[in-house]
C-alpha positions in Angstrom: 27.7 -54.9 13.3 26.8 -56.4 10.2 26.6 -54.4 6.9 22.8 -55.1 6.5 22.3 -53.5 10.1 24.4 -50.5 9.0 22.5 -50.1 5.8 19.1 -50.2 7.5 20.5 -47.4 10.0 21.4 -45.3 7.1 18.0 -45.9 5.3 16.1 -45.1 8.6 18.2 -41.9 9.2 17.3 -40.7 5.6 13.7 -41.5 6.0 13.5 -39.6 9.4 15.3 -36.6 7.7 12.9 -36.8 4.8 9.9 -37.0 7.3 11.1 -34.0 9.1 11.3 -31.9 5.8 7.8 -33.1 5.0 6.4 -32.0 8.5 8.2 -28.7 8.4 6.6 -28.1 4.8 3.1 -29.3 5.9 3.2 -26.9 9.0 4.4 -23.9 6.9 1.7 -24.7 4.4 -1.1 -25.0 7.1 0.1 -21.8 8.8 0.0 -20.0 5.5 -3.7 -21.4 4.7 -5.2 -20.5 8.0 -3.8 -17.0 7.5 -6.0 -16.4 4.6 -9.1 -18.3 5.9 -12.2 -16.4 6.6 -14.7 -19.1 7.9 -14.4 -22.8 8.9 -16.5 -23.5 5.7 -14.1 -22.2 3.6 -11.8 -24.7 1.3 -8.6 -23.3 2.8 -9.6 -24.1 6.5 -10.4 -27.7 5.3 -6.6 -27.6 3.6 -4.9 -26.1 6.7 -7.0 -28.9 8.8 -5.7 -31.6 6.6 -2.0 -30.2 7.0 -2.5 -30.6 10.6 -3.7 -33.9 10.6 -1.0 -35.0 8.2 1.6 -33.7 10.7 -0.1 -35.3 13.5 0.1 -38.7 11.8 3.6 -38.4 10.6 5.2 -37.0 13.8 5.2 -40.2 15.9 6.7 -42.0 13.0 10.2 -40.2 13.5 12.4 -42.2 15.6 15.7 -40.2 15.7 14.2 -36.9 16.4 16.4 -34.6 18.9 14.5 -32.9 21.8 15.3 -29.5 20.3 13.6 -30.5 16.7 10.8 -32.1 18.5 10.2 -29.1 20.7 10.3 -26.7 17.7 7.8 -28.8 15.8 5.3 -29.3 18.7 5.5 -25.5 19.1 4.4 -25.0 15.5 1.8 -27.6 15.6 0.2 -25.9 18.8 0.4 -22.6 17.0 -1.4 -23.9 13.9 -4.1 -25.8 16.2 -4.6 -22.5 18.0 -5.1 -20.4 14.8 -7.5 -23.1 13.5 -9.4 -23.0 16.8 -9.7 -19.0 16.2 -11.2 -19.2 12.8 -14.9 -18.2 13.1 -17.7 -20.5 12.0 -19.5 -17.8 9.9 -18.1 -14.6 8.5 -19.2 -11.3 9.9 -21.3 -9.8 7.3 -22.5 -6.3 7.5 -25.4 -4.7 5.6 -25.1 -1.0 4.3 -28.2 1.1 3.5 -28.1 1.8 -0.3 -27.7 5.2 -1.4 -29.4 6.7 -4.4 -27.6 9.0 -6.7 -29.5 12.1 -7.2 
């Protein structure tokens, strides 16, 4: 094996590791944002969706991901997607009758 090939493998391994960290942070961020989201019209919902999209675009780029890590990440992706799907379109707004002080 040439030294260039070995260097490329080391660089690829570091890149995969960095991508894995980025994906984990985006998933955590998305899950945190969706917890405080009231409706699909809120900015936090859009940010949580963007985090999901980022994860989905980066996940296929990791070549050296073992089955355990891949399953753990896919479970979190499913959890985030499920929580995004459960966010209501509109908030439940109740009106209360006005009371007058006497």
